[in-house]
LUMTILO-123760 format. One record per residue (C-alpha): residue number from 1; z negated, y, x. Coordinates in steps of 0.1 Angstrom, whole numbers. Layout:
<nodes>
@i = NUM; pz = Z; py = Y; px = X
...
</nodes>
This chain:
<nodes>
@i = 1; pz = 143; py = 333; px = -247
@i = 2; pz = 117; py = 324; px = -228
@i = 3; pz = 125; py = 292; px = -207
@i = 4; pz = 103; py = 263; px = -207
@i = 5; pz = 87; py = 260; px = -169
@i = 6; pz = 72; py = 230; px = -163
@i = 7; pz = 39; py = 229; px = -139
@i = 8; pz = 29; py = 197; px = -118
@i = 9; pz = -11; py = 182; px = -118
@i = 10; pz = -28; py = 191; px = -84
@i = 11; pz = -35; py = 157; px = -81
@i = 12; pz = -20; py = 125; px = -93
@i = 13; pz = -33; py = 93; px = -103
@i = 14; pz = -39; py = 78; px = -64
@i = 15; pz = -51; py = 108; px = -57
@i = 16; pz = -80; py = 107; px = -79
@i = 17; pz = -87; py = 66; px = -72
@i = 18; pz = -85; py = 74; px = -33
@i = 19; pz = -112; py = 100; px = -44
@i = 20; pz = -135; py = 76; px = -69
@i = 21; pz = -127; py = 47; px = -31
@i = 22; pz = -142; py = 77; px = -12
@i = 23; pz = -176; py = 84; px = -35
@i = 24; pz = -178; py = 47; px = -36
@i = 25; pz = -176; py = 43; px = 7
@i = 26; pz = -198; py = 73; px = 3
@i = 27; pz = -225; py = 58; px = -22
@i = 28; pz = -227; py = 25; px = 2
@i = 29; pz = -238; py = 45; px = 31
@i = 30; pz = -260; py = 64; px = 16
@i = 31; pz = -275; py = 30; px = -1
@i = 32; pz = -279; py = 11; px = 31
@i = 33; pz = -294; py = 45; px = 45
@i = 34; pz = -321; py = 43; px = 24
@i = 35; pz = -333; py = 8; px = 26
@i = 36; pz = -365; py = -10; px = 16
@i = 37; pz = -400; py = -6; px = 5
@i = 38; pz = -424; py = -15; px = 33
@i = 39; pz = -450; py = -44; px = 27
@i = 40; pz = -483; py = -19; px = 31
@i = 41; pz = -475; py = 19; px = 28
@i = 42; pz = -502; py = 26; px = 53
@i = 43; pz = -489; py = 9; px = 82
@i = 44; pz = -458; py = 22; px = 104
@i = 45; pz = -435; py = 0; px = 107
@i = 46; pz = -408; py = 8; px = 138
@i = 47; pz = -380; py = -18; px = 138
@i = 48; pz = -380; py = -9; px = 95
@i = 49; pz = -376; py = 32; px = 101
@i = 50; pz = -350; py = 27; px = 133
@i = 51; pz = -332; py = -6; px = 124
@i = 52; pz = -294; py = -2; px = 134
@i = 53; pz = -283; py = -5; px = 97
@i = 54; pz = -299; py = 32; px = 91
@i = 55; pz = -297; py = 46; px = 121
@i = 56; pz = -260; py = 36; px = 131
@i = 57; pz = -237; py = 17; px = 108
@i = 58; pz = -252; py = 35; px = 76
@i = 59; pz = -239; py = 73; px = 88
@i = 60; pz = -207; py = 53; px = 102
@i = 61; pz = -198; py = 45; px = 66
@i = 62; pz = -206; py = 71; px = 49
@i = 63; pz = -182; py = 94; px = 77
@i = 64; pz = -158; py = 66; px = 62
@i = 65; pz = -160; py = 78; px = 30
@i = 66; pz = -154; py = 113; px = 37
@i = 67; pz = -122; py = 111; px = 60
@i = 68; pz = -112; py = 85; px = 25
@i = 69; pz = -122; py = 118; px = 7
@i = 70; pz = -101; py = 135; px = 30
@i = 71; pz = -70; py = 122; px = 34
@i = 72; pz = -71; py = 115; px = -9
@i = 73; pz = -71; py = 158; px = -9
@i = 74; pz = -40; py = 161; px = 15
@i = 75; pz = -25; py = 128; px = 5
@i = 76; pz = 11; py = 144; px = -14
@i = 77; pz = 29; py = 128; px = -45
@i = 78; pz = 52; py = 103; px = -42
@i = 79; pz = 89; py = 117; px = -47
@i = 80; pz = 106; py = 94; px = -74
</nodes>
């Protein structure tokens, strides 16, 4: 008679929640980097293109999302 073996899932519900949070943070960073539409497409406005939000804040938000994703992958399940 074969013994019944139980296999644990690779990720738990907590891991998936943290992964979802990371994806949302990355999406917010991408949204911040995209910016808005120009009023006149024939005129180049460096203040809109090189704003602090697009150059500094958005990449930092994306990196924070990637750190959350790495945390979610390496988070070990709780021992009950």
